[in-house]
N, C-alpha and C positions, 0 to 999 in steps of 0.2 A: 145701763140698768135700771131698771124701774121698779124697785121694793126688794124686799127678800125673796118672795116667792116667783117662781116664775112663770107661774101662769098670769102672772096680773096683770103684765104687758099687753098681752092680744085682747084680755078682756076691757082695757082703758083705752086701745084703739080701736077697737069695736064700738065702744061709749064716744066716742069722739067723731067716727064716721056717722053716726045715728046723728049725735048733734049738731051738725054743720051747717045744714039747711036751715034749719030754725036758728042757729046763730045769723044766719047770713040776712035775715027779713028782713032787719033794718037799715041796710046798705041798699042804696041805689042798682038799680039794675045790674048795669054795666060794670059794678063794683064787686059785687058780687059773683059775674061770672069770672073778674080776675081773680079773686081770690081761690074760688073755689077751683082755677087750675093750678093753682099753690096745693093744692092739696090732695091730690090726685092718687095719692100711693098707699091709701088705707088698705087696700088688699091684699100689695105686695107687704104689708107694714106686718097685716096680720096672720099670713101667711107664714112669713121667717120670725117671727115669735111664738109661733104654735112648735114649729118647725127644731128650733133653739131648748123650748120647755121640753117637746120631747125628748130630745137628747141629753139635757141634761137631767131627765128622772133615770135615766142609763148609766148615767157616769157613777165611777166609782168615787165616795165621799171625799176624796183627794185631791181629786180634777175640778169637782163641782166647786171645792174649795179654789183654787186657781180660774176656772173658768168663770166666777163668779165676784173676782179679785178680792177675793180676803187674803191670799195668801201671796 
């Protein structure tokens, strides 16, 4: 879980995706390629986080508490 707002995680993952190329610039090309292979699930993570956020918007309060590990 990242933060209290269910919409935070998709935004965070999107931001990380957008910054990756910039952050890899200082590395040698062969290292950039290897690191990029490790971080290749951004789209799947963003999709899953959006689906979870949408599901949480529909949950009754008690179920939401359990889902977000408050109870």
